C-alpha positions in Angstrom: -8.9 24.9 -5.7 -11.5 23.3 -7.5 -11.1 25.5 -10.6 -7.0 24.5 -10.3 -8.0 20.9 -10.2 -10.0 20.8 -13.3 -7.0 21.5 -15.9 -5.2 18.8 -13.7 -8.0 16.1 -14.2 -8.2 16.8 -17.9 -4.6 16.5 -18.2 -4.5 13.1 -16.4 -7.2 11.8 -18.4 -5.8 12.7 -21.5 -2.5 11.3 -20.7 -4.2 8.1 -19.2 -6.8 7.5 -22.7 -3.4 8.1 -24.5 -1.4 5.4 -22.9 -4.6 3.3 -23.2 -5.0 3.7 -26.9 -1.2 3.0 -27.4 -1.8 -0.4 -25.4 -5.2 -1.0 -27.1 -3.9 -0.5 -30.5 -0.9 -2.9 -30.3 -3.6 -5.7 -28.8 -5.8 -4.9 -31.3 -3.0 -5.6 -34.2 -2.2 -8.7 -32.4 -5.3 -10.2 -31.7 -6.5 -9.2 -35.4 -3.8 -11.1 -36.8 -3.9 -14.3 -34.4 -7.5 -14.6 -34.4 -8.3 -13.0 -37.8 -10.8 -10.7 -36.3 -12.9 -8.3 -38.3 -14.7 -5.1 -37.5 -12.9 -3.5 -34.9 -16.0 -1.6 -33.1 -16.8 -4.0 -30.6 -13.3 -4.6 -29.6 -12.7 -0.7 -29.0 -15.9 -0.6 -26.7 -15.0 -3.4 -24.6 -11.5 -2.3 -24.5 -12.3 1.4 -23.1 -15.2 0.0 -20.8 -12.0 -2.4 -19.3 -9.7 0.9 -19.7 -11.8 3.0 -17.7 -13.3 0.3 -15.4 -11.9 1.5 -12.5 -12.9 5.1 -13.0 -16.5 3.9 -13.6 -16.7 1.7 -11.0 -15.6 4.4 -8.3 -18.0 7.4 -9.6 -20.8 5.6 -11.5 -21.8 3.0 -8.7 -25.0 4.7 -8.5 -25.7 4.1 -12.3 -24.5 0.6 -12.6 -25.2 -0.9 -8.9 -22.9 -1.6 -6.3 -22.0 -5.2 -7.3 -21.5 -4.0 -10.7 -19.4 -1.2 -9.5 -17.3 -3.6 -7.2 -16.4 -6.2 -10.0 -15.7 -3.1 -12.3 -13.4 -1.9 -9.7 -11.4 -5.4 -9.4 -11.0 -5.3 -13.2 -9.8 -1.9 -13.0 -7.4 -2.3 -10.5 -5.6 -5.3 -12.3 -5.5 -3.4 -15.3 -3.5 -0.7 -13.5 -1.0 -3.4 -13.5 -1.4 -4.3 -17.0 -0.9 -0.7 -18.3 2.3 -0.3 -16.1 3.9 -3.1 -17.5 2.6 -3.3 -21.2 4.0 0.6 -21.1 7.5 -0.9 -20.1 7.2 -3.8 -22.6 5.5 -2.3 -25.7 8.5 0.2 -26.6 11.1 -2.7 -26.4 8.5 -4.7 -28.9 8.2 -2.0 -31.2 12.4 -1.2 -31.1 12.8 -5.2 -31.9 10.4 -4.9 -34.7 11.9 -2.2 -36.5 15.3 -4.2 -36.0 13.8 -7.4 -37.3 12.1 -5.9 -40.0 15.0 -4.0 -41.3 16.9 -7.7 -41.1 14.2 -9.2 -43.5 11.8 -10.7 -41.5 8.2 -10.8 -42.6 5.9 -8.5 -40.9 3.2 -11.0 -39.9 6.0 -13.1 -38.4 7.4 -10.3 -36.4 3.8 -9.5 -35.2 3.4 -13.0 -34.1 6.6 -13.5 -32.5 6.9 -10.4 -30.2 3.1 -10.4 -29.7 3.4 -13.4 -28.3 6.5 -13.1 -26.0 5.0 -9.7 -24.7 1.7 -11.6 -23.9 3.7 -14.3 -22.4 6.1 -12.1 -20.2 3.0 -9.9 -19.4 0.8 -13.1 -18.1 4.0 -14.3 -16.0 4.6 -10.9 -14.4 1.0 -10.6 -13.4 1.0 -14.2 -11.7 4.2 -13.7 -10.1 3.2 -10.4 -8.6 -0.3 -12.0 -7.6 1.6 -14.5 -5.4 4.2 -12.0 -4.1 0.7 -9.7 -2.7 -1.4 -12.5 -1.4 1.7 -14.8 0.3 2.9 -12.4 3.1 6.3 -13.1 4.6 7.8 -12.7 7.8 10.8 -9.9 8.4 12.4 -9.7 11.6 14.5 -7.0 13.3 16.3 -7.3 16.3 17.3 -4.3 18.0 18.7 -2.9 21.2 17.5 0.3 23.1 20.1 1.6 25.8 17.4 2.3 28.3 15.4 0.8 31.1 12.2 -0.8 30.3 10.8 -0.5 34.0 12.2 -3.9 34.8 11.0 -5.4 31.3 14.4 -6.8 29.4 12.6 -7.4 26.1 9.5 -6.8 24.0 8.1 -8.6 21.3 6.3 -6.6 18.9 4.6 -7.4 15.5 3.9 -4.6 12.7 1.3 -5.0 10.0 1.0 -1.7 8.1 -1.1 -0.7 5.1 -3.6 -3.3 4.9 -6.0 -1.5 2.7 -9.1 -3.5 3.8 -11.6 -2.8 1.0 -13.0 -4.1 -2.3 -9.6 -5.8 -3.3 -8.1 -7.0 0.1 -10.8 -8.5 2.3 -11.4 -10.9 5.1 -9.5 -13.9 3.1 -6.2 -11.7 3.2 -7.2 -10.5 6.7 -7.2 -14.2 7.6 -3.7 -14.5 6.7 -2.8 -11.6 8.7 -4.5 -13.7 11.6 -2.6 -16.8 11.3 1.0 -15.1 11.1 0.2 -13.2 14.1 -1.0 -16.5 16.0 2.2 -17.9 14.8 4.4 -15.0 16.0 2.4 -14.7 19.3 3.7 -11.2 20.0 3.2 -9.3 23.0 2.2 -6.1 21.4 0.6 -5.7 17.9 1.2 -2.2 16.0 -0.9 -1.1 13.1 0.6 2.0 11.6 -1.8 3.4 9.1 -4.0 2.8 5.9 -6.0 0.1 7.6 -8.8 0.4 4.9 -8.7 1.6 1.5 -10.4 4.8 1.3 -14.0 3.8 1.5 -15.2 2.5 4.8 -18.4 0.9 3.1 -17.0 -2.5 2.1 -15.1 -2.5 5.7 -18.7 -2.4 7.5 -20.6 -4.4 5.0 -18.4 -7.6 4.8 -17.9 -7.2 8.9 -14.0 -6.7 8.4 -13.8 -5.7 11.9 -14.7 -9.0 12.7 -11.4 -10.4 11.3 -9.7 -7.4 12.7 -10.8 -8.3 16.2 -9.0 -11.9 16.1 -5.7 -10.0 16.2 -4.8 -10.6 20.0 -1.5 -9.4 22.0 -1.3 -9.5 26.1 -0.1 -5.6 25.9 -2.8 -4.8 23.4 -3.5 -3.5 19.6 -2.8 0.1 18.8 -3.2 1.8 15.5 -2.5 5.1 13.9 -4.3 6.7 10.8 -2.9 7.0 7.0 -3.6 8.6 4.1 -6.1 6.3 2.8 -8.0 6.4 6.0 -8.5 10.0 5.6 -9.8 10.0 2.1 -12.7 8.5 2.3 -14.0 11.0 5.0 -14.9 8.5 7.7 -12.5 8.9 10.3 -14.5 9.2 13.4 -16.4 6.2 12.2 -13.2 4.0 11.7 -12.1 4.9 14.7 -15.4 4.1 16.5 -15.7 0.4 14.7 -11.9 -0.2 15.9 -12.1 0.8 19.3 -15.3 -1.7 19.7 -13.0 -4.5 19.1 -10.4 -3.1 21.5 -8.0 -1.5 18.8 -7.1 1.9 20.0 -6.1 4.3 17.5 -3.7 7.0 18.7 -4.3 10.5 17.2 -1.2 12.6 18.6 -1.1 11.0 21.9 0.8 8.5 23.8 0.3 5.7 26.4 2.5 4.4 28.6 2.7 0.5 28.2 3.3 -1.3 31.6 4.8 1.9 33.2 7.9 1.2 31.4 7.4 1.9 27.2 5.9 4.9 25.6 4.1 4.4 22.5 3.3 7.5 20.6 0.8 7.9 17.8 0.9 10.8 15.2 -1.9 11.7 13.0 -1.2 11.2 9.4 0.5 13.8 7.4 -2.8 14.1 5.7 -4.3 15.7 8.7 -2.6 18.9 7.6 -4.8 19.6 4.9 -8.2 17.5 5.8 -8.3 18.6 9.9 -8.9 22.1 10.7 -6.0 21.9 13.6 -3.8 19.8 11.6 -1.4 17.6 13.7 1.1 18.3 16.3 5.0 18.5 15.7 6.5 15.3 16.4 8.8 17.2 19.4 5.5 18.3 20.6 4.4 15.2 21.0 7.4 13.8 23.0 8.2 17.2 25.0 6.5 15.9 28.2 7.5 12.0 28.2 10.1 10.9 30.5 13.2 10.4 28.2 14.6 7.8 30.3 11.9 5.4 29.3 12.0 3.9 25.6 9.9 5.6 23.3 8.1 4.0 20.1 6.6 6.3 17.5 4.1 5.4 15.1 4.0 7.8 12.1 2.2 6.4 8.7 4.5 8.5 6.2 8.0 8.2 6.8 9.0 11.9 6.7 11.3 14.2 9.1 13.6 11.0 10.3 15.8 13.6 11.5 13.2 15.3 13.7 12.0 11.9 15.3 15.4 11.4 16.4 15.9 14.8 17.9 12.6 14.8 19.7 14.2 11.5 21.8 12.3 8.8 19.9 14.0 5.6 20.0 12.0 3.6 17.5 10.0 5.1 14.5 7.4 2.7 12.7 6.3 3.5 9.3 4.7 2.2 5.9 2.9 4.4 3.1 5.7 3.5 0.4 4.7 0.0 -0.1 8.5 0.0 -1.3 6.5 1.2 -4.8 4.7 -1.9 -4.8 5.5 -2.7 -8.6 9.1 -2.4 -9.7 10.7 -0.2 -11.0 8.6 2.2 -8.9 10.7 1.4 -6.1 13.4 3.8 -8.0 10.9 6.7 -7.0 10.4 6.2 -3.6 13.8 5.5 -3.1 14.2 9.3 -4.3 11.3 10.8 -2.4 12.1 9.1 1.0 15.0 8.8 3.1 14.1 5.3 4.0 11.5 3.9 1.7 11.7 0.4 3.0 13.9 -1.5 5.5 15.9 -0.7 8.7 18.0 2.5 9.2 19.9 3.9 12.4 19.1 7.4 12.3 21.6 8.7 14.8 20.4 6.6 17.8 16.8 6.0 16.7 16.0 3.0 15.1 13.9 3.7 11.5 11.9 0.8 10.3 9.6 1.1 7.3 7.2 -1.5 6.0 6.6 -2.4 2.3 3.2 -3.3 4.2 0.8 -6.2 4.3 -1.9 -5.5 1.7 -1.8 -3.5 -1.8 -3.3 -0.6 -3.2 -4.8 -0.7 -6.9 -3.6 -3.9 -8.4 -3.2 -6.8 -6.1 0.2 -7.2 -7.4 3.7 -7.0 -6.1 6.9 -6.8 -8.1 10.1 -5.9 -6.1 8.3 -6.1 -2.9 6.2 -8.7 -1.1 3.3 -8.5 1.5 5.2 -8.6 4.8 4.7 -8.6 8.6 7.3 -7.1 10.5 8.5 -9.1 13.5 10.6 -6.8 16.2 12.4 -8.2 18.9 13.4 -5.5 21.3 16.2 -5.5 24.1 16.6 -3.1 26.8 19.1 -2.0 29.3 22.7 -0.4 28.9 
């Protein structure tokens, strides 16, 4: 497997370097004209440090130190956003340059005009995206499940998926989640995966469990694991950390809440390749349940909605997609998933996919928002 990964990794780095050179060349042309820069050597050294800062910070922390590594990862995360929108804007600027110069506009004027427009647009997109990422909204869904809730006529559930606690998303954003949850005052809080962002070290170092511990609900706080919770290889430690603050992680298991509502937590799809036993099929998870009672399923990645519906699930909650996080990536997630964001009635099953509370990579959201899901369930025929 490692032998197969080497050519893929080499190809990725080659493409990544080519895209960055394309961006760096345009930036040099603009800056050298506007600021009358001379020798480009210093520029290119600094540029390539920034371009590969995330990789350096992630893999070379032992050489540069943890503090410098964290700063480099933060710079690199933002740079990912710069890359995406530069690659979208610069080809349009190149086309406009050809047209304007063919029309007789001097090259220097074209460079100044188009360079300034691209620079302003890029800054505006990053600022707007940052606002969307750090200012969560609440999306409410009112649904009805035609089953008895064992005397309970309704249930108020708050959902926060994809928090991605780590180097970028930390205690400050966690405080925003706490504030939203306090205002909603739900009976049950659910966290459908990607609680941490790969590495558990910043989660422990910054005592982020202390912020999560402030999430309170009368019927409890439950979670499942997402793919990023697996990537760092610290699943047992994360489960232990969460259990210590009364957040139970459901791993292919269920609980019966107040003898009236089943809550099923499925292992993430990543477990199929990272755990010897894989994960159970959804019908195996629900086969022993009393289907006359409502069944809520948390499954981080919104695959196999049809199988969940056939297994008797009444409400399926997922995240993972971030709705692409940065437009136009949502056009890709829309094609990959039957439901990449929002609500869908699949047969008789309600499916809700959140765009997530945190971010992966750049703390930027365009075409999506940081969100908490507010679900008001009513029961009865």
